[in-house]
C-alpha positions as CSV (number, residue, x, y, z in Angstrom):
1,M,79.1,169.6,93.7
2,F,79.7,167.1,96.4
3,E,79.9,167.1,100.2
4,I,83.2,167.2,101.9
5,F,82.9,165.7,105.3
6,S,84.8,167.4,108.3
7,G,87.5,165.7,110.2
8,A,88.7,162.2,109.2
9,K,87.6,160.2,106.3
10,D,84.4,158.4,106.7
11,P,84.1,155.6,104.5
12,Q,80.5,154.7,105.6
13,K,78.8,158.2,105.2
14,A,80.9,158.5,101.9
15,L,79.1,155.5,100.7
16,Q,75.8,156.4,101.8
17,K,76.0,159.7,100.1
18,A,77.6,158.0,96.9
19,H,74.3,155.9,96.6
20,E,72.3,159.3,96.7
21,Y,74.3,160.7,94.0
22,V,74.0,157.5,91.7
23,K,70.3,157.7,92.0
24,E,70.3,161.4,91.0
25,G,72.5,160.3,88.1
26,K,75.6,162.0,89.3
27,V,77.9,159.4,88.9
28,G,81.1,161.3,88.8
29,S,80.1,162.9,92.0
30,A,79.7,159.7,93.6
31,I,83.1,158.3,92.5
32,K,84.6,161.9,93.6
33,M,83.1,160.9,97.0
34,L,84.4,157.6,97.4
35,E,87.8,158.5,96.2
36,N,88.3,161.0,98.7
37,N,87.2,158.6,101.6
38,Q,89.1,155.5,100.9
39,T,91.1,154.4,103.8
40,D,93.6,151.1,104.2
41,G,91.1,149.4,106.7
42,E,88.4,147.1,106.4
43,D,85.7,149.6,107.0
44,S,86.4,150.6,103.4
45,F,85.7,147.3,102.1
46,D,82.2,148.1,100.5
47,L,83.4,151.5,99.4
48,Y,86.0,149.7,97.0
49,L,83.3,147.3,95.7
50,T,81.1,150.2,95.0
51,L,83.9,152.2,93.5
52,A,84.9,149.3,91.3
53,R,81.2,149.0,89.8
54,L,81.0,152.9,89.1
55,Y,84.5,152.7,87.4
56,F,83.1,149.8,85.4
57,E,79.8,151.8,84.7
58,I,81.9,154.8,83.1
59,E,83.8,152.1,81.3
60,E,87.2,152.8,83.2
61,R,87.5,149.1,83.6
62,T,91.4,148.9,84.4
63,R,90.6,151.4,87.3
64,A,87.8,149.0,88.2
65,V,90.1,146.2,88.5
66,N,93.0,148.3,90.4
67,A,90.3,149.1,92.9
68,L,89.5,145.4,93.6
69,R,93.2,144.4,93.6
70,Q,93.5,147.2,96.5
71,V,90.5,145.9,98.4
72,K,91.9,142.3,98.1
73,A,95.2,143.4,99.5
74,I,93.5,145.3,102.2
75,V,91.1,142.7,103.2
76,P,92.5,139.5,102.1
77,R,90.1,137.2,103.9
78,R,87.3,138.5,101.9
79,T,88.6,137.3,98.7
80,D,85.4,135.4,97.8
81,E,83.4,138.7,97.9
82,V,86.0,140.0,95.7
83,A,86.2,137.2,93.2
84,A,82.3,137.5,93.0
85,V,82.3,141.0,92.0
86,L,85.0,140.9,89.7
87,S,83.3,137.8,88.1
88,E,80.0,139.6,87.6
89,L,82.0,142.7,86.0
90,Y,83.9,140.1,83.7
91,F,81.2,138.4,82.2
92,Q,79.2,141.5,81.4
93,H,82.3,142.7,79.5
94,P,85.5,140.6,79.3
95,S,88.9,142.4,79.3
96,I,92.5,141.3,79.6
97,D,93.2,143.1,82.7
98,S,89.9,141.6,84.4
99,A,90.5,138.1,83.1
100,D,94.1,138.2,84.4
101,F,93.0,139.2,88.0
102,L,90.1,136.7,87.8
103,L,92.4,133.9,86.7
104,E,94.7,134.9,89.6
105,L,92.0,134.7,92.2
106,Y,90.6,131.5,90.9
107,I,94.1,129.6,91.2
108,E,94.4,131.2,94.4
109,Q,91.3,129.7,95.7
110,E,92.0,126.4,93.9
111,R,88.8,127.1,91.8
112,Y,90.7,125.4,88.7
113,E,87.4,124.4,87.2
114,E,86.6,127.9,86.5
115,L,89.7,128.9,84.4
116,M,88.7,127.5,81.1
117,K,85.1,129.1,81.6
118,T,86.8,132.3,82.1
119,L,88.9,132.1,78.8
120,R,86.2,131.3,76.6
121,N,84.8,134.8,76.9
122,L,88.0,136.4,75.7
123,S,88.7,136.8,72.0
124,E,91.6,135.2,70.3
125,R,93.6,138.5,70.0
126,E,92.9,139.3,73.8
127,T,93.9,135.4,74.6
128,R,97.2,136.1,72.7
129,L,97.9,139.1,74.3
130,L,97.3,137.7,77.6
131,I,99.8,134.7,76.8
132,T,102.4,137.3,75.8
133,R,102.2,139.1,79.2
134,F,102.7,135.8,81.0
135,E,105.4,134.6,78.7
136,K,107.4,137.7,79.9
137,I,106.9,136.8,83.3
138,K,108.1,133.3,82.5
139,Q,111.5,134.8,81.4
140,S,111.9,136.8,84.5
141,L,111.8,133.6,86.3
142,D,114.7,131.8,84.6
143,D,117.4,133.5,86.9
144,K,115.4,133.2,90.2
145,K,116.9,131.1,92.5
146,V,113.5,130.8,95.0
147,V,110.2,130.4,93.1
148,S,107.4,131.8,95.2
149,A,103.8,130.8,95.5
150,K,103.0,133.7,93.4
151,D,105.4,132.6,90.9
152,C,104.0,129.2,90.6
153,E,100.4,130.4,90.2
154,Q,101.6,132.7,87.4
155,M,102.9,129.8,85.3
156,V,99.7,127.7,86.0
157,V,98.0,130.9,84.5
158,L,100.5,130.6,81.4
159,A,100.1,127.0,81.3
160,T,96.2,127.0,81.2
161,L,96.2,129.7,78.8
162,Q,98.6,127.6,76.5
163,F,96.6,124.5,76.9
164,Y,93.5,126.5,76.0
165,V,94.9,127.5,72.6
166,G,96.2,124.1,71.9
167,D,99.9,124.6,72.5
168,G,100.4,121.8,75.1
169,E,104.0,121.3,74.4
170,K,104.5,125.0,75.6
171,A,102.1,124.5,78.5
172,L,104.0,121.7,79.7
173,D,107.5,123.5,79.5
174,A,106.2,126.2,81.4
175,I,104.8,124.0,84.2
176,D,107.6,121.4,84.2
177,P,110.0,123.3,86.8
178,M,107.0,123.8,89.0
179,I,106.4,120.2,89.3
180,D,109.9,119.7,90.7
181,I,108.9,122.1,93.8
182,E,107.6,119.5,96.6
183,I,105.2,122.3,98.4
184,Y,103.3,123.0,95.0
185,R,102.7,119.6,94.1
186,Q,99.3,118.9,95.8
187,K,97.7,122.0,94.2
188,L,99.2,121.0,90.8
189,L,97.7,117.7,91.0
190,K,94.4,119.2,91.7
191,W,94.9,121.6,88.4
192,A,96.3,118.9,86.2
193,Q,93.3,116.7,86.9
194,I,90.9,119.6,85.5
195,I,93.0,120.2,82.6
196,C,93.2,116.7,81.6
197,R,89.5,116.5,82.1
198,E,89.1,119.7,79.7
199,R,91.6,118.7,77.3
200,Y,91.2,114.9,77.4
201,N,92.4,114.5,73.4
202,D,95.6,116.5,74.3
203,W,98.3,113.9,74.9
204,Y,100.2,116.9,76.7
205,A,97.5,117.3,79.1
206,V,97.6,113.6,79.9
207,Q,101.4,113.7,80.2
208,L,101.0,116.5,82.6
209,L,98.5,114.7,85.0
210,I,100.9,111.4,84.7
211,K,104.1,113.6,85.5
212,V,102.3,115.2,88.6
213,Q,100.6,111.8,89.9
214,L,104.3,110.1,89.9
215,A,105.6,113.4,91.8
216,T,102.9,113.0,94.4
217,Q,103.3,109.4,94.6
218,E,100.0,108.5,93.3
219,H,101.8,105.6,91.6
220,N,98.6,103.3,90.8
221,A,96.7,106.3,89.4
222,A,99.7,107.3,87.4
223,L,100.1,103.5,86.0
224,V,96.4,103.4,85.0
225,Q,96.5,106.9,83.3
226,A,99.5,105.9,81.4
227,Q,98.2,102.4,80.2
228,R,95.1,104.4,78.7
229,A,97.6,107.0,77.1
230,A,99.4,104.1,75.4
231,E,96.3,102.9,73.8
232,K,94.9,106.4,72.7
233,F,98.1,107.9,71.8
234,P,100.2,106.0,69.5
235,D,103.2,108.7,69.6
236,S,103.3,108.4,73.3
237,V,105.3,105.5,73.6
238,D,108.9,107.2,74.1
239,S,107.6,109.7,76.5
240,L,105.7,107.1,78.2
241,I,109.2,105.0,78.7
242,V,111.1,107.7,80.0
243,M,108.4,108.7,82.5
244,I,107.8,105.0,83.7
245,S,111.5,104.2,83.8
246,S,112.2,107.1,86.3
247,A,109.3,106.1,88.6
248,T,109.9,104.3,92.0
249,P,106.7,102.5,92.7
250,P,106.0,100.8,95.9
251,K,106.9,96.9,96.2
252,D,103.4,96.1,95.4
253,L,103.3,97.8,92.0
254,E,106.9,97.0,90.9
255,A,105.9,93.9,89.0
256,S,103.2,95.9,87.2
257,Y,105.2,98.8,86.2
258,T,108.0,96.5,84.9
259,Q,105.3,94.6,82.7
260,F,103.9,97.7,81.5
261,L,107.5,99.0,80.7
262,T,108.1,95.9,78.8
263,D,104.9,96.3,76.9
264,L,106.0,99.7,75.9
265,Y,109.3,98.5,74.5
266,I,107.6,95.6,72.8
267,K,104.8,98.5,71.2
268,K,107.9,100.6,70.4
269,G,109.6,97.8,68.5
270,D,113.1,97.6,70.5
271,L,113.4,94.0,70.4
272,D,116.7,93.7,72.2
273,A,115.2,96.1,75.3
274,S,112.2,94.2,75.3
275,T,113.9,90.9,75.2
276,D,116.2,91.7,78.0
277,R,113.3,93.2,80.3
278,L,111.1,90.1,79.7
279,L,114.0,87.8,80.9
280,D,114.7,90.1,83.7
281,I,111.1,89.8,84.7
282,L,111.6,86.1,84.8
283,Q,114.7,86.1,86.7
284,K,112.8,88.1,89.6
285,D,109.7,86.2,89.5
286,T,109.5,82.5,87.8
287,K,105.7,82.7,88.3
288,K,105.6,85.2,85.6
289,I,106.7,82.6,83.1
290,D,103.4,82.7,81.2
291,D,103.6,86.2,80.7
292,V,106.9,86.2,79.4
293,I,106.5,83.5,77.1
294,K,103.5,85.7,75.7
295,G,105.7,88.7,75.4
296,L,108.5,86.7,73.8
297,R,105.9,85.3,71.2
298,E,104.8,88.8,70.4
299,L,108.5,89.6,69.7
300,E,108.8,86.5,67.6
301,R,105.7,87.4,65.6
302,I,107.2,91.0,65.1
303,N,110.7,89.6,63.9
304,P,110.5,85.7,63.5
305,K,114.2,85.7,62.2
306,D,115.7,87.3,65.3
307,I,118.2,84.7,66.8
308,K,118.2,86.4,70.3
309,I,114.6,86.1,70.6
310,L,114.3,82.7,69.3
311,Y,116.9,81.2,72.1
312,A,115.3,83.2,74.7
313,L,111.7,81.7,73.8
314,G,113.3,78.2,73.5
315,D,115.1,78.4,77.0
316,T,112.0,80.0,78.5
317,Y,109.9,77.1,77.0
318,L,112.5,74.6,78.7
319,M,112.1,76.4,82.0
320,A,108.4,76.3,81.8
321,A,108.8,72.4,81.0
322,E,111.0,71.9,84.0
323,Y,109.0,74.1,86.1
324,T,105.6,72.1,85.4
325,L,107.5,68.9,86.1
326,G,108.8,70.1,89.4
327,N,105.5,71.0,90.5
328,C,104.1,67.6,89.4
329,H,106.9,65.9,91.4
330,N,106.2,68.2,94.4
331,T,102.4,67.2,94.2
332,A,103.3,63.6,94.1
C-alpha cells in the first residue's frame, strides 16, 4: 500500500511521497509513510508539521498536538512556525490539549496579548477542565524548593485561566509566589500589564499589576495605579495600605508615598493612624504644613469631637502662624 525506502530513513522523500498519497485521497498511507520516516533531526521538521496536519484532518487531535510538541523539542529555534501551525489548527477546532500547548507557546514567546483570545474559543466546560489540570500542577509545586521557568509559566497559565473566568482572588494566590522570585519579575510585569488591560474592572488584576510594579521597582507607575485603584475600588483600601506600607520608594517619591498612605488611612476612617501619619509628615517637612492642615480638617469633619484631632489641628495652626511670622521677619 505504501513505499518502503531502502536503507536509512529519508524524511524529505517520505514527505514528497506523502503529498502524492494525500492527492490520491490516501491519507492513512500518507500518515504511515511519515511515521516510518521520522528522525530526531531538523530534516524532519516539515515532516512533523505535515503529520500534525494529517492527524488533525482525521480528528486525531491529541496526536496532532503531540507531534507538534515533539518537533518543538527537536528544533526549538523554530517555535514560531510550530505556534503558527498550532494556532491555525486550534482556531479551526479548539480543544483542551491544543489550547494547553498554545498557551504554553505564547507565554514562552511572551505573546501575552494572545492568551485571552485563545481562551475565548473554549467552551466553559473545557475551560474548567483546563483549570483543574493546572490546579493539580500547582499542588505539586507546594513542596518544591527550586521553582523552574517552566513552573512559573504554568502558574501564569493557571492565573490567566482564573482571571478569565472571573476568579481573580485565586489567580492572585497562584501567581503570588512567583512574584517573589526576582528572575521572573520582568516577564511577569509584561503579562500583568496585559491582564490588567483585559480585566480593567477586576480589582485583583489591578492589585496584581501594583504588586509586580513594586517588585520591579516601578515605584512611580505603582503609585499612579494605586491612586486610581483607591478611587475606582472602594474596598481596595486595606490591601492598598498593606502594599504601600511595605514599599521602599526612592527618596524623591517618599513624600508622595507617605501622603498617599495618609490619605488611605483617612479614607478608611482610621483616625488615630491618620493623625499620627499627618504629624509625622509635618515633623519631616514643615513645608507640608498646608497639606497637613487639610488632612486634619478632613479628620475633624469625620469626627468633630475627637480630642486628639482637635489638639493636633490647634497645634498645627499655631505652628503655621509661627512659620508665617518667621518668614515675614526674615523677609523684613
